[in-house]
C-alpha positions in Angstrom: 0.0 0.0 0.0 2.0 3.0 -1.3 1.4 6.4 0.2 1.2 9.8 -1.4 4.7 11.2 -1.1 5.2 14.9 -1.3 7.9 16.5 -3.3 11.4 16.9 -1.7 12.3 20.1 0.0 14.8 21.8 -2.2 17.0 23.3 0.5 20.7 22.6 0.2 20.0 19.4 -1.7 18.4 17.8 1.4 15.3 15.7 1.4 12.6 15.7 4.0 12.0 12.5 5.9 8.5 11.5 4.9 6.0 10.8 7.7 3.9 7.7 7.2 0.6 7.6 9.0 -2.4 5.3 9.1 -5.9 6.7 8.7 -8.6 5.0 10.7 -12.1 6.0 9.6 -14.3 7.1 12.5 -11.4 7.3 15.0 -12.2 9.6 17.8 -8.7 10.5 18.9 -5.1 9.5 18.7 -4.3 6.1 20.0 -0.6 6.7 20.3 1.6 9.6 20.3 4.4 10.4 17.9 7.8 9.1 18.8 10.8 10.9 17.3 13.5 8.5 16.5 17.0 9.3 17.8 18.3 8.7 14.3 18.1 12.5 13.7 19.6 14.1 16.8 20.9 17.1 15.0 17.6 18.1 13.4 14.8 19.7 15.4 11.6 17.8 14.6 8.3 19.3 15.6 4.9 17.8 15.3 2.3 19.9 13.5 -1.3 18.9 12.6 -2.3 19.6 9.1 -5.5 18.7 7.1 -5.2 16.2 4.3 -7.9 14.4 2.5 -10.6 13.4 4.8 -8.7 13.5 8.1 -6.2 15.4 10.1 -2.7 14.0 9.5 0.4 14.9 11.4 3.4 16.4 9.5 6.8 17.0 10.9 8.7 20.2 10.3 12.4 19.5 10.0 14.5 22.6 10.9 17.5 23.0 8.7 20.4 25.3 9.0 20.1 29.1 8.5 16.5 29.1 9.9 15.0 27.2 6.9 12.4 24.5 7.4 10.7 21.8 5.4 7.3 20.2 6.3 6.8 16.6 5.3 3.6 14.6 5.3 2.1 11.5 3.8 -1.1 9.5 4.2 0.3 6.0 3.5 -1.1 3.1 5.5 2.3 1.9 6.5 4.2 1.9 9.7 7.5 1.2 11.3 9.7 3.0 8.8 12.3 5.7 9.4 12.1 5.1 13.1 8.6 6.5 13.5 5.7 4.7 15.1 2.2 4.5 13.7 -0.1 7.5 14.0 -3.8 7.5 13.7 -5.4 10.4 12.0 -8.7 11.9 13.3 -11.2 12.7 10.5 -11.6 16.4 10.4 -14.2 18.7 8.8 -13.5 19.9 5.3 -15.4 22.2 3.1 -18.5 20.5 1.8 -17.6 21.4 -1.8 -14.8 18.8 -1.6 -17.3 16.0 -1.9 -17.2 16.1 -5.7 -13.4 15.5 -5.6 -13.9 12.2 -3.9 -14.7 8.7 -5.2 -18.4 8.1 -5.9 -18.5 5.4 -3.2 -17.2 7.8 -0.5 -19.5 10.7 -1.2 -22.5 9.6 0.8 -20.4 8.9 3.9 -18.6 12.2 3.5 -21.9 14.1 3.4 -23.4 12.3 6.4 -20.3 12.7 8.6 -19.1 16.2 7.6 -20.7 18.9 9.9 -20.3 21.5 7.1 -22.8 19.6 5.0 -25.6 19.6 7.5 -28.6 21.8 7.0 -29.7 23.9 10.0 -33.4 24.1 8.9 -35.8 22.9 6.3 -37.7 19.7 5.7 -35.5 18.0 3.1 -31.8 17.2 3.1 -30.9 18.0 -0.5 -27.2 17.1 -0.2 -27.9 13.6 1.2 -30.6 13.1 -1.4 -28.4 13.9 -4.3 -25.3 11.9 -3.1 -27.0 9.1 -1.2 -30.2 8.3 -3.0 -29.2 9.0 -6.6 -26.6 6.8 -8.3 -23.6 8.7 -9.6 -24.8 8.1 -13.2 -28.1 9.8 -12.5 -26.5 13.0 -11.1 -27.7 15.1 -14.1 -31.2 13.9 -13.5 -31.1 14.8 -9.8 -29.8 18.3 -10.6 -32.6 18.7 -13.2 -35.2 17.7 -10.7 -33.7 20.1 -8.1 -33.8 23.0 -10.6 -37.5 22.3 -11.4 -38.3 22.2 -7.7 -36.4 25.5 -7.2 -38.6 27.2 -9.9 -41.7 25.8 -8.2 -40.6 27.2 -4.9 -40.2 30.6 -6.5 -43.8 30.2 -7.8 -45.0 29.3 -4.3 -43.3 32.5 -3.0 -44.9 34.7 -5.7 -48.4 33.3 -5.2 -48.3 33.5 -1.4 -46.9 37.0 -1.4 -49.2 38.4 -4.1 -52.6 36.8 -3.3 -52.5 36.2 0.4 -49.7 38.1 2.2 -50.2 41.5 0.6 -54.0 41.6 0.8 -53.9 40.8 4.5 -51.3 43.5 5.1 -53.5 45.9 3.2 -56.4 45.0 5.4 -54.3 45.5 8.5 -53.2 48.9 7.4 -56.8 49.8 6.7 -57.9 48.5 10.1 -55.2 50.5 11.8 -56.2 53.6 9.7 -52.6 54.2 8.5 -52.0 56.8 5.7 -51.0 55.6 2.3 -47.4 56.8 2.6 -46.9 55.2 6.0 -48.5 52.0 4.8 -46.5 52.0 1.6 -43.1 52.2 3.3 -44.0 49.8 6.1 -46.6 47.1 5.7 -46.9 47.2 1.9 -43.1 47.4 1.4 -42.9 44.3 3.7 -45.5 42.6 1.5 -43.7 43.4 -1.8 -40.3 42.4 -0.4 -41.4 39.4 1.6 -39.5 36.8 -0.5 -36.3 38.9 -0.3 -36.7 39.5 3.4 -37.4 35.9 4.4 -34.6 34.6 2.2 -32.2 37.0 3.9 -33.5 36.0 7.4 -33.0 32.3 6.6 -29.6 32.8 5.0 -28.2 35.0 7.9 -29.3 32.3 10.4 -26.4 30.2 9.2 -22.9 31.7 8.8 -22.2 29.3 5.9 -25.0 30.9 3.8 -24.6 34.6 4.9 -22.9 35.2 1.5 -26.1 34.0 -0.1 -28.1 36.7 1.6 -25.7 39.5 0.7 -25.5 38.2 -2.9 -29.3 38.2 -3.2 -29.8 41.6 -1.6 -27.1 43.3 -3.6 -27.8 41.3 -6.8 -31.5 42.2 -6.6 -30.5 45.9 -6.0 -28.3 46.0 -9.1 -31.0 44.2 -11.1 -33.8 46.5 -10.1 -31.8 49.8 -10.3 -30.4 48.9 -13.8 -32.5 46.4 -15.7 -35.9 47.4 -14.3 -35.2 51.2 -14.2 -33.6 51.1 -17.6 -36.5 49.1 -19.1 -39.0 51.6 -17.8 -37.1 54.4 -19.5 -37.0 52.5 -22.7 -40.7 51.5 -22.7 -42.0 55.0 -21.7 -39.6 58.0 -21.5 -40.7 60.3 -18.8 -39.8 63.1 -16.4 -38.8 61.7 -13.0 -40.0 63.1 -9.7 -37.0 65.1 -8.4 -37.4 65.2 -4.7 -38.6 61.6 -4.1 -35.9 60.3 -6.4 -33.1 62.2 -4.7 -34.4 61.2 -1.3 -34.6 57.5 -2.0 -31.3 57.2 -3.9 -29.4 59.1 -1.1 -30.8 56.8 1.6 -30.0 53.8 -0.6 -26.4 54.9 -1.1 -26.1 55.3 2.7 -27.4 51.8 3.2 -24.9 50.4 0.6 -22.1 52.3 2.2 -23.0 50.8 5.6 -23.0 47.3 4.1 -19.7 47.9 2.4 -18.2 48.9 5.7 -19.8 45.8 7.3 -18.1 43.6 4.8 -14.7 45.3 5.4 -15.1 44.8 9.2 -16.1 41.2 8.7 -18.5 41.2 11.6 -21.9 42.6 12.7 -22.4 43.6 16.3 -25.6 44.4 18.1 -25.2 48.2 17.7 -24.5 47.8 14.0 -27.7 45.7 13.5 -29.7 48.2 15.4 -28.2 51.0 13.3 -29.6 49.4 10.2 -33.1 49.3 11.7 -32.7 52.8 13.0 -31.8 54.1 9.6 -35.0 52.6 8.2 -37.1 54.2 10.9 -35.4 57.5 10.0 -36.3 56.9 6.4 -39.9 56.3 7.3 -40.0 59.5 9.3 -38.5 61.4 6.4 -41.2 60.1 4.1 -43.9 61.2 6.6 -42.3 64.6 6.8 -42.1 64.9 3.0 -45.8 64.0 2.8 -46.7 66.7 5.3 -44.7 69.3 3.4 -46.3 68.2 0.2 -49.8 68.5 1.6 -49.0 71.9 3.1 -47.7 73.2 -0.3 -50.8 71.8 -2.0 -53.1 73.6 0.4 -51.3 76.8 -0.2 -51.3 76.4 -4.0 -55.1 75.7 -3.9 -55.6 78.7 -1.6 -53.7 81.1 -3.9 -55.0 79.4 -7.1 -51.5 78.5 -8.2 -51.2 75.6 -10.6 -49.7 72.6 -9.0 -46.3 71.8 -10.4 -45.5 68.4 -11.9 -43.0 67.8 -9.2 -45.7 68.1 -6.5 -48.0 65.9 -8.5 -45.3 63.2 -8.6 -45.6 62.9 -4.9 -49.2 62.1 -5.2 -48.4 59.5 -7.8 -46.0 58.0 -5.3 -48.9 57.9 -2.8 -50.9 56.0 -5.4 -48.0 53.6 -6.0 -47.8 52.9 -2.2 -51.5 52.2 -2.0 -51.7 50.1 -5.2 -52.3 46.5 -4.0 -53.9 43.6 -5.7 -56.6 42.0 -3.6 -57.1 38.3 -4.3 -60.3 37.6 -6.2 -61.6 34.2 -5.4 -63.5 34.0 -8.7 -67.0 33.8 -7.2 -69.6 33.3 -9.8 -73.0 35.1 -9.7 -75.1 34.3 -6.7 -78.2 32.1 -7.2 -81.5 34.0 -7.1 -83.9 31.1 -6.7 -82.4 29.4 -3.7 -80.2 30.1 -0.7 -76.6 28.8 -0.8 -76.0 26.0 1.6 -72.9 25.8 3.8 -71.5 23.0 1.7 -71.8 25.0 -1.5 -70.2 28.0 0.1 -67.2 25.9 1.2 -66.8 24.3 -2.2 -66.8 27.6 -4.0 -64.4 29.2 -1.5 -61.9 26.3 -2.0 -62.2 26.5 -5.8 -59.1 28.4 -7.2 -60.3 28.2 -10.8 -62.9 30.5 -12.5 -64.2 28.7 -15.6 -65.3 31.9 -17.3 -61.8 33.4 -16.8 -60.3 30.1 -18.0 -62.1 30.3 -21.3 -61.0 33.9 -22.1 -57.3 33.5 -21.3 -54.3 32.4 -23.4 -52.7 29.0 -23.5 -49.6 30.4 -21.6 -51.9 31.6 -18.8 -53.7 28.3 -18.7 -50.4 26.3 -18.4 -49.1 28.5 -15.6 -52.5 28.3 -13.9 -52.3 24.5 -13.9 -49.0 24.7 -11.9 -50.5 27.2 -9.6 -53.7 25.2 -8.8 -52.2 22.9 -6.1 -50.5 25.9 -4.4 -53.6 28.1 -4.5 -55.8 25.3 -3.2 -53.5 24.6 -0.3 -53.2 28.3 0.6 -57.0 28.8 0.3 -57.4 25.9 2.8 -54.9 27.3 5.3 -54.7 31.1 4.9 -57.7 33.4 5.6 -57.9 36.6 3.5 -59.8 39.7 4.6 -60.8 42.1 1.8 -61.9 45.5 3.3 -63.2 46.7 -0.2 -66.0 44.1 -0.3 -69.2 44.4 1.6 -68.9 41.0 3.2 -65.1 41.4 3.7 -64.7 38.0 2.0 -66.5 36.3 4.9 -66.8 32.6 4.1 -68.3 31.1 7.3 -67.5 27.4 6.8 -64.0 28.0 5.4 -63.1 30.7 8.0 -64.2 28.3 10.8 -62.0 25.7 9.2 -59.2 28.2 9.2 -59.4 28.5 13.0 -58.3 24.8 13.1 -55.9 24.5 10.2 -54.1 27.9 10.4 -52.8 27.5 13.9 -51.7 24.0 13.1 -49.8 25.3 10.1 -48.2 27.9 12.4 -46.7 25.3 14.8 -45.7 22.9 12.0 -43.8 25.5 10.0 -42.2 27.4 12.8 -38.6 26.3 13.0 -39.4 23.5 10.5 -41.9 21.9 12.9 -39.5 21.6 15.9 -42.0 23.1 18.3 -45.0 21.3 16.8 -43.8 17.9 17.6 -42.6 18.9 21.1 -44.5 16.8 23.8 -45.8 18.5 26.8 -44.8 16.5 29.9 -43.4 13.9 27.5 -46.9 12.6 26.7 -49.1 15.1 24.8 -47.7 16.8 21.6 -48.2 20.5 21.0 -49.9 20.0 17.6 -52.7 18.0 19.3 -53.3 20.8 21.9 -53.5 23.3 19.0 -56.0 21.1 17.1 -58.3 20.6 20.2 -58.2 24.3 21.0 -58.8 25.4 17.4 -61.7 22.9 17.0 -63.4 24.3 20.1 -63.0 27.9 18.9 -64.2 27.0 15.4 -67.3 25.3 16.8 -68.2 28.4 18.9 -67.7 30.6 15.8 -69.7 28.4 13.5 -72.8 28.3 15.8 -72.6 32.0 16.8 -72.4 33.4 13.3 -74.4 33.3 10.0 -73.4 32.8 6.4 -74.6 36.2 5.3 -73.0 38.7 7.7 -69.4 38.7 9.0 -68.9 38.8 12.7 -67.7 41.9 14.5 -64.2 40.6 15.1 -63.7 39.4 11.5 -60.7 41.8 11.1 -58.8 39.4 13.4 -58.6 36.9 10.6 -56.4 39.4 8.7 -53.7 39.0 11.5 -54.1 35.2 11.4 -53.8 35.2 7.6 -50.7 37.5 7.9 -48.9 35.1 10.3 -49.8 32.0 8.4 -48.8 33.3 5.0 -45.6 34.7 6.5 -44.6 31.3 7.8 -45.5 29.7 4.4 -43.1 32.2 2.8 -40.5 31.5 5.4 -40.8 27.8 4.9 -40.4 28.1 1.1 -37.5 30.6 1.5 -35.7 28.1 3.7 -36.0 25.4 1.1 -34.8 27.9 -1.6 -31.7 28.7 0.4 -31.0 25.0 1.1 -31.4 23.9 -2.5 -29.2 26.8 -3.7 -26.5 25.8 -1.3 -26.7 22.2 -2.5 -26.4 23.3 -6.2 -23.4 25.4 -5.1 -21.8 22.3 -3.7 -22.5 20.3 -6.9 -21.2 23.0 -9.3 -18.6 24.3 -6.9 -20.1 27.8 -7.0 -19.9 30.3 -4.2 -23.0 31.4 -2.3 -22.5 35.0 -3.4 -22.8 34.2 -7.1 -25.8 32.0 -6.5 -27.4 34.8 -4.6 -26.8 37.5 -7.2 -28.1 35.3 -10.0 -30.7 32.6 -9.3 -31.9 33.9 -5.9 -32.0 37.6 -7.0 -33.7 36.8 -10.3 -36.3 34.6 -8.7 -37.2 37.1 -6.0 -37.2 40.0 -8.4 -39.2 38.6 -11.3 -42.5 39.8 -9.8 -41.1 43.4 -9.5 -39.9 43.3 -13.1 -43.3 42.3 -14.5 -45.3 44.6 -12.3 -43.1 47.7 -12.9 -43.0 47.1 -16.7 -46.8 46.7 -16.7 -47.2 50.0 -14.9 -44.9 51.7 -17.4 -46.9 50.3 -20.4 -50.1 51.6 -18.8 -48.7 55.1 -18.6 -47.4 55.3 -15.0 -43.6 55.3 -15.5 -43.1 57.6 -12.5 -44.9 55.3 -10.2 -42.8 52.3 -11.4 -39.5 54.2 -11.3 -40.2 55.3 -7.7 -40.8 51.7 -6.7 -37.4 50.7 -8.1 -35.5 52.8 -5.5 -38.1 53.1 -2.7 -39.0 49.4 -2.2 -35.4 48.1 -2.4 -34.4 50.3 0.6 -36.7 48.3 2.9 -35.1 45.0 1.6 -31.5 45.9 2.3 -32.0 47.7 5.6 -34.5 45.4 7.2 -33.1 42.3 5.6 -29.6 42.8 6.8 -30.5 44.5 10.1 -33.3 42.1 11.2 -31.4 39.0 10.0 -28.3 39.9 11.9 -30.3 41.0 15.0 -32.1 37.6 15.2 -28.9 35.7 14.8 -27.2 37.8 17.5 -30.1 37.3 20.0 -30.1 33.6 19.2 -26.4 32.9 19.6 -25.5 35.8 21.9 -22.5 36.6 19.8 -21.7 38.8 16.9 -22.3 37.7 13.3 -19.2 36.7 11.4 -19.1 37.6 7.7 -16.7 35.9 5.4 -17.0 37.4 1.9 -16.3 35.1 -1.0 -13.1 36.7 -2.0 -13.1 39.4 -4.6 -16.6 38.7 -5.8 -18.4 40.3 -2.8 -16.4 43.5 -3.3 -17.3 43.4 -7.0 -21.0 43.1 -6.1 -21.0 45.9 -3.6 -18.9 48.1 -5.9 -21.3 47.5 -8.8 -24.3 48.5 -6.8 -22.6 51.6 -5.5 -21.5 52.6 -9.1 -25.0 52.0 -10.5 -26.5 54.3 -7.8 -23.8 56.9 -8.4 -24.4 56.8 -12.1 -28.1 57.4 -11.7 -27.5 60.2 -9.1 -25.3 62.1 -11.6 -27.0 61.2 -14.9 -30.6 61.9 -13.9 -30.1 65.5 -12.7 -27.9 66.2 -15.7 -30.8 65.3 -17.9 -33.1 67.6 -15.9 -34.8 64.5 -14.6 -36.1 63.7 -18.2 -35.2 60.1 -18.7 -34.7 58.9 -22.2 -34.1 55.6 -24.0 -30.4 56.3 -24.1 -30.3 56.4 -20.3 -32.2 53.1 -20.2 -29.8 51.3 -22.7 -26.9 52.6 -20.6 -28.3 50.9 -17.5 -28.9 47.7 -19.4 -25.3 47.7 -20.7 -24.0 48.4 -17.2 -25.8 45.3 -15.9 -24.5 43.1 -18.6 -20.9 44.2 -17.9 -21.4 43.7 -14.2 -22.7 40.1 -14.8 -19.7 39.3 -17.0 -17.2 40.7 -14.5 -18.9 38.8 -11.7 -18.9 35.5 -13.5 -15.3 35.9 -14.6 -14.3 36.7 -11.0 -16.2 33.6 -9.8 -14.3 31.3 -12.2 -10.9 32.9 -11.3 -10.3 34.7 -14.6 -10.3 38.0 -12.8 -8.4 37.8 -9.5 -6.0 39.7 -7.3 -2.6 38.1 -6.6 -2.8 39.2 -3.0 -6.0 37.1 -2.6 
């Protein structure tokens, strides 16, 4: 059994004495110590642990004249040579990406025994699935299935946020009687950025995936401020609102500068995380102050019969953008006139996500996408209540809402921390989920017999809070699976978390913003769409980084360590800063009149950024010092 011998040490023609060790799989410690043979009394031999292969081997540094040294190591399964006794190497943790460099027969055991390959949350272990349950020859099939599942997870995130999370947030803001501006930069911004926020919270919960969060937040920022903003200018050239634009872009640049400094420091402390959240609170207060100034100026202009300037009108458009939410339409058909609907009919219609009349009038593409959405929408209709304050009945469905009182709390305990608390047994006998089911059933029974099908109860607005919590945990569960599957794909393709975040995760979470903003631009509201590009992303980066790090600090009682993926993280942060600086200079120089040339320049900037990022990831662009 020959070992792997390292090259000789070219110092004065001398050769290192190779160390021969024996590796014992699963050994917990050293069974014997190293004995230095007296054959080399003139040379100082020092024992040094080094990592090699799957375990920790022990090399010996031979001190040579003039202060030079040579380290020798080997992993041969031999003993008794050169006067050294046998050494047993302890298996040590290595980067999980080393699994593809191993033999196919050793990959499953490596995944199961390496702590770096374990997932902290989620319901599925994707690395074990791809390396333990798929033969090596079917690795491309496993990757293909994972990619399809990833796209479906993005679809779940989009449907949950658009049709369940945002309407309930809108109902909550209406119940609390918040102004459109305050609701737009708080509740509704949270609804629009829910996939980004929950993905960041999940990624920051594990130091190994923190780069995924930074890559996603920065990558989405570059995408929205270049591709989306540039596409809006190309589709519909317009005059931008000066003061809202300058306000948002300055706050955004401050947030990027803070994140750049955070990467340079390599750690996030409690004051730093609170500073992120404090900056967002200051941004909200600034928006409120700007709204008050706008309304005061408008009253003066109306009092003196002065025409309102386009700049002031742009603020009102921004108000409209903040209050523009899509309430989920359940597709109720006309109500029967000759007979009263029974409870069973109401339940069946409430759980039907498909409107046949709409199905007949839509295109084949819409129908194909609807087929994929049907299972998700049915599951969400069954588990998430939705309150619509614009309807007379507020979307009161008596049998379904009573069913929600049982199912929604059950979903809460089974999705919180991937179901850890749900299966916890009280006193070692009674599980928590059973207590929740019994309590929910009793509450649903009281509600069913105390209400009617026609009129919603007085406390029906509480269902909006229940729907908000349930949909938020659905989004969190889907975001956890997205982060885990992206990390697994990064292990398979040996890609860093940062490049996965700025590409797949950023594209998947931003696709809804792209379509909605382009639709607004085509309909003649380019200012509204352009303001959303810079206003909404501020919430994502400040709350995503601040809240994600704050939760991790409170959970572990230590600061959050950040290890940027080499030069790529700095390229990403620098690109976002440059895109904002370009817009800050170019837009005022054009007198806030955005043309197609400006839009094409932004698109070209994003293409160049993407090329540089990928070349940096694959080592074509690098710094010698790194």
